[in-house]
N, C-alpha and C positions, 0 to 999 in steps of 0.2 A: 425746345428741350435741349437742343445741342449745347446752350450755354450751361446747362446743369451738368451735362456730361463733361464738358470743359472744367467745371468747378471741381468735379469729383477727381478728375485727373490731376489738376493742379493741387488740389487739397492733399492728396494722398501721394503725390509725386510719382505716379505710376500710370500705366496705360489702362484702358477700360477693361482689357481682358485680365489684367493682373490684380484688380481690386477684389475684396472678399465678397462672400455670399450675402452678408448683411447689407453691405453698401449697394450691391446690385439690386437686392430686394427693395431697399428704400429708393433707389433711383427709379425702379419700375413703378412703385407706388407714387412717387412724386410726378412721374410722367403721365400717369392715368388720374391724377388730381384726387387720390384716395387719402383717407385718414390712416396714420400710422400709429396713433395712440390708442391703447386699449385699457381696460380696467384689469390691471395686473392681478387684483385679488381674485377676480372671476376666472381669469385665465389660469392662474396658479392653482386655484381650487379644484379646477376641472379634472386635473390628474392625480389628485390625492387618493390614496386608498384608505380603507377603514383603519388599518394599523397606524398609518400616518396620522390621521385625525384623532385617533385615540391617544397616541403618544403626545400630540399637541395639548390635548385636553388634560392628560395627567400632569404634564410639565406646567400648565397653567394653574392647576389647582395646587400641585405641590410647591410651586413657587409663590404662593400667595400668603398674605398675613392671615387670612381666615384659617388656612391649613396650619401654619405655624402656631397660632394661638390655640386652635383646638388640639393640636398634638401636645402642646405644652400642658394643657388642662388634663389630657389623657395621662401624660406621665406624672403629674402631680397626683392625680386620683389613684394611679397604680401604686405609687409610693405610699400614699396615706392609707389605703385599703390594706396594703401587705405589711406596713409597719405598725399602725395604730389600731385599725379596726379588727384585723385578724391576727392579734398578737400571738395567739397559741397555734392556730392552724392556718397559717398563711400559705397560699398556694405558690408564691414565689417570694421567699424571705430574703432580707437584705443579704447579700449584695445584688439582688435582682438578676440572676443569671438567665431566667426564662425571658425576662424584659430585654435583656441584652441579645439574646438569640433573635428576637422578634425584630429589634431595631437593625441588626445586621442583615437579616432577610430583607427587610424593607429597603435598606440602603443598596443592597445587591440587585434587587429589581428596579428601584427607582432611578439609579444612576444611569444605566443604559438607555432607559427610556427618555430621560431628560436629554441625554447626549443625541439620541435619534431626532429629538425636537430641535435641538440646536443646529444639527446638520441640515434639516429642512429649512431652518430659518436662513442659514448661509446660502442654500440653493435659492431660496426665494430672494435674497438679497442680490444674488448674481442675475436672476431672472429679471428683477426690477432695474438693475443697473443696465442690462442689455436693452431693455424697453426704453429706458431714459436715453441711451445712446442713440437708438433709432429716431426718437422724437427729436432730440437735439440735431442730429444729422439732417433730418428733413427740414427742420426749422432753418438751419444754416443754408441749405440749398434753396429754400424759398426765398430767404432774404437776399441771397446772391441773384436769383432770377429777378426779383423786384429791383435790385440795384442795376442789373443789366437793362430792364425795360426803362427805368428812369433815365439811365445814361443815353439810351437810344433816342428817348423822347426829347431829351435836352439837346442832343447833337442835331436832331431834325429841327428843333426851334432855332438853334444857332444858324443852321444852313438857311433856314427861311429868313431869319434876320439879315444875314449876309446878302441875300438876294434882294431883299427890300432896300438895304443900305446901298447896294449897287444901283438899283433902280432910282433911288433919291439922288445919288451923285450924278447919274446920267441926266436927271431932269435938272438938277442944279447947273450942270455944265452947259445944258441946252438954253437955260435961262440967261446965262452969262455971256453966251455968244451973241455978238450984234447982227 
């Protein structure tokens, strides 16, 4: 594993003690031959609170075509009921002040909830990017270690070939001597 330590030092152009916590953790994982990849969905979901899951659900529903079409149908029904059906006793006559109030309150509540969900998505993206970095770093270290092993094997074979060639030369020189 000293080759991997050397790889980290050369890759980050710093000494072992100066590398970051993530790199140290990945080095330890590589040294112990453990897996660094995890299910980011499961790992991220473990730490979510009820409010965060609720915000995600509301944002998922509020940003769907089903919600948009249903709400459009509600607005059309509201207008039809108040303009055509209840011509004399409309509970919200044109210009629909009560409907305007309801829409404003809905927007006032829905906007921060959607922003909470977007903030969580940003946090999730950062979490996934960090996990990707760890996996990529470990893969890079493992590839480096494999290169080192192959290089050592090739060097050992070259040394063996040189010894064989020297032995063949010696045998040839012995055959040529009268």
